[in-house]
Structures are given as structure tokens and as C-alpha cells.
C-alpha positions as a printed Julia matrix, in Angstrom:
257×3 Matrix{Float64}:
 31.51    5.94   -7.09
 31.09    2.35   -8.23
 32.86    0.99  -11.32
 30.11    2.01  -13.75
 29.77    5.52  -12.3
 33.54    6.04  -12.32
 33.81    4.92  -15.95
 30.99    7.29  -16.95
 32.63   10.15  -15.05
 36.02    9.58  -16.68
 34.53    9.09  -20.15
 32.7    12.4   -19.76
 35.96   14.17  -18.9
 37.73   12.55  -21.86
 35.04   13.96  -24.14
 35.44   17.37  -22.54
 39.22   17.64  -22.84
 40.05   15.47  -25.86
 39.17   18.4   -28.14
 41.05   20.72  -30.48
 41.03   23.55  -27.92
 43.3    21.35  -25.78
 46.11   22.08  -28.24
 46.1    25.84  -27.63
 47.93   25.64  -24.31
 49.79   22.36  -24.74
 53.24   21.51  -26.21
 51.5    19.16  -28.66
 50.76   22.31  -30.68
 54.38   22.22  -31.92
 54.16   18.99  -33.99
 50.7    20.12  -35.15
 52.43   22.8   -37.21
 53.81   20.17  -39.57
 52.32   17.74  -42.08
 55.24   15.47  -43.02
 55.49   12.36  -40.83
 59.16   12.84  -40.0
 58.69   16.52  -39.1
 55.83   15.55  -36.77
 57.92   12.81  -35.16
 61.03   14.9   -34.55
 59.24   18.04  -33.37
 56.98   15.84  -31.24
 59.92   14.06  -29.66
 61.59   17.37  -28.83
 58.32   18.84  -27.53
 57.77   15.86  -25.25
 61.39   15.98  -24.07
 60.96   19.64  -23.1
 57.58   19.07  -21.43
 58.26   19.73  -17.79
 57.63   22.96  -15.92
 55.57   25.96  -16.98
 53.76   25.13  -20.23
 53.93   28.68  -21.6
 57.69   28.7   -21.1
 57.96   25.25  -22.71
 56.1    26.42  -25.82
 58.19   29.61  -26.05
 61.4    27.59  -25.88
 60.15   25.19  -28.52
 59.2    28.13  -30.75
 62.78   29.36  -30.42
 64.2    25.92  -31.19
 61.98   25.38  -34.24
 63.12   28.76  -35.58
 66.75   27.79  -35.1
 65.99   24.58  -37.03
 64.54   26.61  -39.9
 61.09   25.22  -39.1
 62.11   22.07  -40.97
 63.0    19.57  -38.21
 63.67   16.54  -40.4
 65.76   18.43  -42.95
 67.72   20.11  -40.15
 68.43   16.82  -38.36
 69.44   14.94  -41.51
 71.87   17.69  -42.51
 73.09   18.47  -39.01
 76.83   18.57  -38.44
 79.3    20.31  -36.14
 79.09   23.31  -38.48
 75.49   23.87  -37.35
 76.33   23.83  -33.64
 76.6    27.62  -33.58
 72.86   27.78  -34.29
 72.11   26.19  -30.92
 75.24   27.09  -28.95
 73.49   29.49  -26.55
 70.27   27.48  -26.25
 69.08   26.33  -22.82
 65.82   25.01  -21.37
 65.96   24.16  -17.69
 68.71   21.48  -17.49
 68.73   20.84  -21.26
 71.55   22.7   -23.0
 73.27   22.86  -26.37
 75.49   19.85  -25.55
 72.38   17.75  -25.05
 70.75   19.09  -28.24
 73.89   18.4   -30.25
 73.67   14.78  -29.09
 69.9    14.56  -29.73
 70.29   15.77  -33.31
 73.14   13.37  -34.06
 71.29   10.47  -32.45
 68.09   11.26  -34.35
 70.03   11.35  -37.62
 71.54    7.96  -36.75
 68.06    6.6   -36.02
 66.71    7.71  -39.41
 69.8     6.64  -41.32
 70.42    3.27  -39.67
 67.33    2.16  -37.74
 64.38    2.9   -39.99
 63.22    6.0   -38.13
 61.69    6.79  -34.75
 58.66    4.52  -35.12
 60.83    1.52  -35.86
 63.06    2.34  -32.87
 60.18    1.69  -30.46
 59.95   -2.08  -30.93
 56.81   -3.43  -29.28
 56.33   -7.2   -29.2
 52.76   -8.47  -29.47
 53.17  -10.06  -26.04
 54.1    -6.73  -24.38
 51.44   -5.59  -21.94
 52.89   -2.09  -21.74
 55.67    0.16  -23.08
 58.42   -0.97  -20.68
 60.51   -3.04  -23.1
 59.86   -0.75  -26.09
 61.15    2.27  -24.2
 64.23    0.39  -23.02
 64.95   -0.77  -26.59
 64.55    2.79  -27.83
 66.94    4.09  -25.14
 69.58    1.55  -26.14
 69.37    2.73  -29.76
 69.26    6.42  -28.88
 72.27    6.16  -26.57
 74.47    4.07  -28.86
 76.39    7.0   -30.33
 79.03    8.85  -28.24
 77.55   11.28  -25.73
 78.09   12.83  -22.34
 76.56   10.96  -19.42
 74.65   14.12  -18.43
 72.46   13.78  -21.54
 71.08   10.41  -20.42
 69.07   11.91  -17.56
 66.6    13.47  -20.0
 65.72   10.05  -21.42
 63.89    8.27  -18.59
 64.32    4.56  -17.97
 61.51    2.3   -16.68
 64.16   -0.22  -15.63
 65.32    2.39  -13.13
 61.69    2.69  -12.0
 61.05    6.02  -13.73
 57.45    6.6   -14.8
 58.91    7.8   -18.15
 56.11   10.36  -18.38
 57.49   12.25  -21.37
 58.25    9.19  -23.49
 54.83    7.71  -22.73
 53.26   11.03  -23.68
 55.2    11.05  -26.96
 53.97    7.52  -27.68
 50.37    8.6   -27.01
 50.76   11.47  -29.47
 52.19    9.28  -32.23
 50.11    6.1   -31.79
 46.65    7.1   -30.61
 44.14    8.04  -33.32
 40.97    9.47  -31.79
 39.56   11.43  -34.76
 39.45   14.52  -32.53
 42.52   16.15  -34.05
 44.67   16.06  -30.91
 46.7    12.82  -31.04
 48.18   12.05  -34.46
 47.79    8.28  -34.89
 50.55    8.16  -37.51
 52.28    5.08  -36.02
 50.24    2.08  -37.11
 52.57   -0.69  -35.89
 51.79   -0.19  -32.19
 48.57   -1.04  -30.37
 46.97    1.62  -28.16
 46.26   -1.18  -25.66
 50.0    -1.28  -24.91
 50.32    2.43  -24.14
 50.86    3.66  -20.6
 49.25    6.8   -19.2
 51.81    9.61  -18.75
 52.03    9.84  -14.98
 52.9    13.11  -13.27
 51.95   14.94  -10.1
 48.6    16.08  -11.53
 47.38   12.8   -12.98
 48.79   10.87  -10.02
 47.0    12.96   -7.41
 43.69   12.8    -9.3
 44.0     9.02   -9.75
 44.63    8.56   -6.04
 41.65   10.69   -5.1
 39.49    8.62   -7.45
 40.79    5.42   -5.87
 42.34    4.0    -9.05
 45.93    4.36   -7.84
 47.23    3.3    -4.45
 50.99    3.66   -4.83
 52.21    6.98   -3.4
 55.29    7.5    -5.59
 54.95    8.57   -9.23
 57.23    5.86  -10.59
 56.98    2.99  -13.07
 55.28    0.72  -10.57
 52.59    3.37  -10.13
 52.28    3.92  -13.9
 51.87    0.16  -14.39
 49.28   -0.06  -11.62
 47.34    2.81  -13.13
 47.41    1.27  -16.59
 45.95   -1.98  -15.27
 43.1    -0.08  -13.62
 42.42    2.07  -16.69
 42.28   -1.07  -18.85
 39.27   -2.11  -16.8
 37.43    0.88  -18.29
 38.85    0.79  -21.83
 40.94   -2.34  -22.6
 41.86   -1.19  -26.11
 42.58    2.45  -25.29
 43.43    2.97  -21.6
 45.67    5.96  -22.29
 42.7     8.06  -23.42
 42.05    8.72  -19.75
 45.19   10.85  -19.67
 42.94   13.65  -20.94
 40.52   13.13  -18.05
 43.15   12.89  -15.31
 45.2    15.8   -16.65
 42.16   18.0   -17.2
 40.74   17.26  -13.77
 44.09   18.06  -12.16
 45.26   21.11  -14.13
 42.01   22.78  -15.17
 39.65   21.79  -12.36
 41.95   21.35   -9.36
 40.07   18.15   -8.61
 42.65   16.65   -6.25
 42.45   19.75   -4.03
 38.66   19.75   -3.69
């Protein structure tokens, strides 16, 4: 396919998958249960953090966690203390356990009390071409309170060449406003042009088959390469093609054809 044909193909797939039915089987359904900005942010951050592995299991675990939080994420976080630890003491999702959650809740409370909230903690400069520096600034804020080193591994770092798939996905959810009812678009201080496509095995394999990604590893260098190529198709909204790449990989098995 030439450039024009490839753009048309990807745009068609975006239209197909960037629809409300996408929510039914995706962790983004968790923040869609809430209407208050802070509830959406916190549940969205936790949903993105949990988003690796079987999606049905992820959603079930998030259901459990939201119930333990009284289905009021912001209120729970802002009133969280050691007395509430018993509510999550036996919780576990893959390598995330109650020690990690205890730290997440305390760090989130610190962010809302002392840093103006989650949106303000992702500090994009107008000169930023991508989310690299914003994610690193967010990590420095999130990790500033006492914690066990083990909890840091769930917060990926581009400076360590991680693709930071889950944080980039969270940013897409919060920033991108597509009027389709999937992404929220509640963060107005960040440009969609700066967002990076969440890169995983599915989107990476599809991108390579389409010839828009050459790097073999799914790391930050690959995510950056992919973003530059996707900007050729949609300079102001390159991350919209996450729907196309994910849908082609997960629902159509495109990379195996």
C-alpha cells in the first residue's frame, strides 16, 4: 500500500473500532462508570495500571477493587489511611499486591493535596514532541513519598527505554476527545499531538506488518518511531490509530495473516 492507501485503510479501522461497543470488553469501562473528574482520573489510572494480561481477568479485578473502595475512588483516596489497609490487605493482581496499592493510594492523595491533581502532575511543555518528559516528571512526583522499591516496577520509565504502554494509554483516555464516547477528553491542558501510541505486542506486530515500524523491540525507541510515522497520517491526533492497530491485532489477527 502507498501512503494514501495506508492512511485510508487505517482511518477506516479507526472508524470501525473507535465506537462505544469497544468499551464492553476493555478496562476503559471502569472509569466510564463515573461522572466526577477526579473519580474518572483515579479509576482510570488504576485501570491502566492493571491493564496487562487477560482483559476479562483485569476487569474482574478492577470490579473487586472498586467495590473495596466503596465505588467512590476519589473519596476513598482522600480519606485513605493505615486504618483502611485491611480493606485491601488480601488483594492481588498478577505482581501488584496490597503493599503496592497502599503506596498508590497514599501517593495519589499526595498528588491531589500538594500537586494540583493528576492532570497537573503530567507537565507537558509546548516544545515537547511526545510524552517522554511528562511521564518522567509524573514518576518523580508519584515516587516522592516513602515506598518499597518493588512498587516502582509498575510505573514504567521511558528514560529506561520502556514503551510505557499503560501510562500512554492512560494519557490517551484522559486527553483525547473524539466525540465517540470512548476517550474522555477531560484534560484540556495537553495537546493530542504530543500523545504516544500505547505500544504492545499486538500493536507492534501489526505496525511492523504494515511497514510503519522497523524496530523489533517494543521499547520507547519503537514507540517514538511509531509516533513519528503516525503523525504523517494525522499530525494533530496520531494516537487515534491505537484503535486501528489494536483492533487489527486483537480482533482480526492481522499480523498472523
